[in-house]
Each structure stands twice: as structure tokens, then as C-alpha cells.
C-alpha positions in Angstrom: -19.1 -0.7 -5.4 -15.6 0.2 -6.6 -12.7 0.6 -4.2 -11.3 4.2 -4.5 -7.7 5.1 -3.7 -6.9 8.8 -3.7 -3.2 10.0 -3.9 -2.5 13.7 -3.6 0.5 15.4 -5.2 -0.8 18.8 -4.1 -1.0 20.6 -0.7 -4.6 21.7 -0.4 -7.3 20.1 1.7 -7.5 16.9 -0.3 -8.2 14.7 2.8 -11.5 16.5 3.3 -12.2 16.0 -0.4 -11.6 12.2 0.1 -13.9 12.1 3.1 -16.6 13.8 1.1 -16.2 11.2 -1.6 -16.6 8.5 1.0 -19.8 10.1 2.3 -21.2 10.5 -1.2 -20.6 6.9 -2.0 -21.7 5.7 1.5 -18.3 4.0 1.9 -15.8 3.5 4.7 -13.1 6.1 4.8 -9.5 5.0 5.5 -6.5 7.2 5.9 -3.6 7.6 8.3 -5.0 5.1 10.8 -4.3 2.2 8.3 -0.7 3.3 7.8 -0.1 3.7 11.6 -1.6 0.3 12.3 0.7 -1.3 9.7 3.7 0.5 11.1 2.9 -1.0 14.6 2.5 -4.5 13.1 5.8 -4.3 11.3 7.5 -2.8 14.4 8.3 0.4 12.5 7.8 3.3 14.9 5.2 5.8 13.5 7.5 8.7 14.4 10.0 7.4 12.0 7.5 7.4 9.2 6.4 10.9 10.1 10.0 12.1 10.0 11.0 10.4 6.8 11.2 13.6 4.8 13.3 15.3 7.5 16.0 12.8 8.0 19.4 12.4 6.4 20.1 9.9 3.6 22.0 7.7 6.1 18.9 7.2 8.1 16.8 6.4 5.0 19.2 3.6 4.1 18.7 2.0 7.6 14.9 2.3 7.3 15.0 0.8 3.8 16.5 -2.4 5.2 13.3 -2.9 7.2 11.0 -2.1 4.2 9.8 -5.7 3.6 8.0 -6.2 6.9 6.5 -2.7 6.7 5.2 -3.4 3.1 3.8 -6.8 4.1 2.0 -5.4 7.2 0.6 -2.5 5.2 -0.7 -4.7 2.4 -2.3 -7.1 4.8 -4.2 -4.2 6.4 -5.2 -2.7 3.1 -6.3 -6.0 1.5 -8.3 -7.0 4.6 -10.1 -3.7 4.5 -10.8 -4.2 0.7 -12.7 -7.4 1.4 -15.7 -5.2 2.4 -15.4 -3.4 -1.0 -17.0 -0.1 0.1 -13.8 1.7 0.7 -12.2 5.1 0.0 -8.6 5.4 0.9 -6.6 8.6 1.0 -2.8 8.5 1.3 0.4 8.0 -0.5 0.7 4.2 -0.7 -2.8 2.9 -1.3 -2.6 3.0 -5.1 0.1 0.3 -5.0 -1.3 -2.1 -2.4 -4.0 -3.7 -4.5 -2.2 -4.7 -7.7 -4.2 -6.3 -10.4 -7.6 -5.8 -8.8 -10.2 -4.8 -11.5 -12.6 -2.9 -9.2 -10.0 -0.4 -7.8 -10.3 3.1 -9.2 -7.0 4.9 -8.5 -7.1 8.7 -8.5 -4.2 11.1 -8.5 -4.9 14.8 -7.5 -2.2 17.0 -9.0 -1.4 20.6 -9.9 1.3 22.7 -11.5 4.2 23.8 -9.3 3.1 27.4 -9.1 -0.3 26.4 -7.7 1.3 24.1 -5.1 3.7 26.9 -4.1 0.8 29.2 -3.4 -1.1 26.6 -1.5 1.8 25.8 0.8 2.7 29.5 1.2 -0.9 30.3 2.4 -1.1 27.3 4.7 2.3 27.6 6.3 3.3 31.2 5.9 6.7 30.5 4.4 8.7 32.5 1.9 8.5 31.4 -1.7 12.1 30.0 -1.8 11.5 28.1 1.4 8.3 26.7 0.0 9.9 25.5 -3.2 12.7 23.8 -1.2 10.1 22.1 1.0 8.0 20.8 -1.9 11.1 19.5 -3.8 12.3 17.8 -0.6 8.9 16.1 0.0 8.6 15.0 -3.6 12.1 13.4 -3.6 11.4 11.6 -0.3 8.0 10.4 -1.5 9.5 9.2 -4.9 12.2 7.1 -3.3 9.9 5.6 -0.7 7.3 4.6 -3.2 10.0 3.4 -5.7 11.4 1.2 -2.9 8.0 -0.1 -2.0 6.5 -0.8 -5.4 9.3 -0.4 -7.9 7.4 2.3 -9.8 7.3 6.1 -10.0 4.2 7.6 -8.5 4.1 10.2 -11.2 3.6 7.6 -13.9 0.1 8.3 -15.3 -0.3 4.6 -16.3 -1.0 3.7 -12.7 -4.2 5.8 -12.4 -7.8 5.6 -13.5 -8.3 9.3 -13.1 -5.8 12.3 -12.9 -7.3 15.6 -11.8 -5.6 19.0 -12.0 -6.8 20.8 -8.8 -5.7 24.1 -10.2 -8.5 23.9 -12.8 -11.4 22.8 -10.6 -13.0 23.2 -7.2 -12.9 20.4 -4.6 -16.6 19.9 -5.2 -16.1 19.4 -8.9 -13.3 16.9 -8.2 -15.5 15.1 -5.8 -18.3 14.7 -8.4 -15.9 13.4 -11.0 -14.5 10.8 -8.6 -17.9 9.7 -7.5 -19.1 9.3 -11.1 -16.0 7.3 -11.9 -16.5 4.9 -9.0 -20.0 4.2 -10.2 -19.0 3.2 -13.7 -19.6 -0.4 -14.7 -15.9 -0.7 -15.5 -15.0 -0.5 -11.8 -17.8 -2.7 -10.3 -16.6 -5.9 -8.7 -17.0 -9.2 -10.4 -16.8 -12.8 -9.1 -13.2 -13.0 -10.4 -12.1 -9.6 -9.0 -13.7 -10.5 -5.6 -11.7 -13.7 -5.6 -8.5 -11.8 -6.5 -9.0 -9.6 -3.4 -9.7 -12.7 -1.2 -6.5 -14.4 -2.5 -4.5 -11.2 -2.0 -5.9 -10.7 1.5 -5.1 -14.4 2.5 -1.6 -14.4 1.1 -0.9 -11.1 2.8 -2.3 -12.4 6.1 0.0 -15.4 5.9 3.0 -13.3 5.2 2.1 -10.9 8.1 1.6 -13.9 10.5 5.0 -15.3 9.6 6.5 -12.0 10.6 5.3 -12.5 14.1 7.3 -15.8 14.5 10.9 -14.8 15.4 12.6 -17.9 13.9 10.7 -17.4 10.6 10.6 -13.6 10.3 13.6 -13.2 8.1 13.3 -16.3 5.9 12.7 -15.6 2.2 9.3 -17.3 1.9 7.1 -16.7 -1.1 3.4 -17.0 -0.5 0.6 -17.5 -3.1 -3.1 -18.0 -2.4 -5.8 -19.5 -4.6 -9.3 -20.0 -3.2 -7.9 -21.0 0.3 -5.0 -23.1 -1.0 -1.6 -21.7 0.1 1.6 -22.5 -1.9 4.8 -21.8 0.0 8.2 -21.7 -1.7 11.7 -20.4 -1.1 15.2 -21.6 -0.1 15.1 -22.3 3.7 16.8 -24.4 6.4 15.5 -27.9 6.3 14.4 -27.8 10.0 12.0 -24.9 9.3 9.7 -26.6 6.8 7.4 -28.4 9.2 7.2 -25.4 11.5 6.3 -23.1 8.7 3.6 -25.4 7.5 2.1 -25.7 11.0 2.0 -22.0 11.4 0.2 -21.5 8.1 -2.3 -24.2 8.7 -3.7 -22.5 11.8 -4.6 -19.3 10.0 -8.3 -18.8 9.4 -9.5 -19.3 5.8 -6.5 -21.5 4.9 -7.9 -24.8 3.5 -4.7 -26.5 2.3 -1.0 -25.8 2.4 1.4 -26.9 -0.4 5.1 -26.6 0.6 7.5 -26.3 -2.4 10.7 -25.4 -0.5 14.3 -25.9 -1.5 16.2 -27.1 1.5 19.6 -25.5 2.3 20.6 -28.8 3.9 19.7 -30.7 0.8 21.7 -28.4 -1.4 24.7 -28.8 0.9 24.5 -32.6 0.7 24.2 -32.6 -3.1 27.1 -30.2 -3.6 29.2 -32.4 -1.4 
């Protein structure tokens, strides 16, 4: 079965729609709980994530400095969940966490501004001007967060399998279209796409584990996985190589570790 990620750019009851899609497909539903778990793993307080759109730019700059551990922890959680395949994710980051995986159907729920204004006005009881300021503020915060995470604009249609205008259909109609898309042969897993998920999950698990080791947490280590073989690279202190290798070798599903590091000590000696 396809993995479905649903990203909403509107302000209706899209979470309930996503849960209905999961029930129709007999899939596991994943939402805010995944993001909260990732935040805890990355030592990013969930309250900060909730308050992202309400804070001043100075606070955003400080949060952005800690973006790498947050992204790693979130991708580790998402890719591990994707191993089971039967998954429907609803949220603002899932579409970018499984790059290059063939059997991921990425859905964007969108609508014209006037429709969004009316939805928010009805749900929150705000004046039209206040609603417009609120939506614009949320869109800007979301855009900069996702640009920092993935280097792409969430509004780019090239990222999605399916884009649905919620102003022109009912939630039931949208649900049926998403379910039909998920059942297309184009989005069914293959041996290669399953291996791609397994490799992504293992490399993400390695990166997440290294975050838990204080001496290694901030080292620029690149991790690649291929059928259980882990290749590590980066420019690191010479004394760290053996410790990094030992840490990675103890991780389940790791069969072999290839260390291709450049030593800072070695560079210093050659330059002298």
C-alpha cells in the first residue's frame, strides 16, 4: 500500500479528513504525535514549536540554529514509521521527510484566500482584517520553517502527487480522490522502493543515535546506508574516528561500517 502524506494549506477540518482516509485504506494514522516525539528526541521543547508563528524574528534565528537535530530526529521517526508502509500522515513536514521514495503519495489541500478567510472567521470568530493578518503570518512562518528544513517552498506544485482545491469539493469527495490515488499501481511499493525506505530509516537512525552522544552531537558527520552497510564521512578530530565507528556498529540492522573521514589532525600535520 502507498504511504500517504497530507499537507493542508487551508483552515478547515482537514485532520478529520486525513483520519477518514486512513480508515478507508485500513492504514495507521500519524499526526502531531510524531512531531512531538521528534521534538523530544532533538531536545526542542514542544512549546517552542507550537509558538513558532507567534514569536519575534530574533527568536526564530535562535531556533534555526538548532534545526539540524530537530530535522534528524523527525526524519528518523517518520522513516521508521514508513517501514510498515500502511501509513497516512497529516501535518506540515511529512511531504519532505521521505525524499525519493516511489510509493509515497504526497497530497496538498489548498483553497483560494477568500475561502480560507471565511473558514477561519467562522472557526475563530475574528474580524476579516484580523483573519487576513493571521493567515498571512502563519503562511510566512510556515514558509520559512519548511524552506530551512528542506530548502524548498511548500507551495511548489512539483512536490505533490495530488493538489485538491477544498473550495470546490466536499471533504468526502477529497477523501475518495486521495484513497483512489493511493491505490494506483504507480504508488505501490516495489522491492527497490522498500529498500530505499529501509536505507533511509537506517541512515536516519544512525544520525539520531549520534545526536545522543554529547562528544559527537555537533560533529559534521555524513551518513549513507545501503542494505545494512553504513558509510560515514566528514572532517572530524582524529580522536573521534574509533568512537564514532563503535557507536554505529552497535546499532541494530547495521551489518558493516565504512569510515571515510578526513582527520583535522592529519590536515594540520600536512599543512605544517
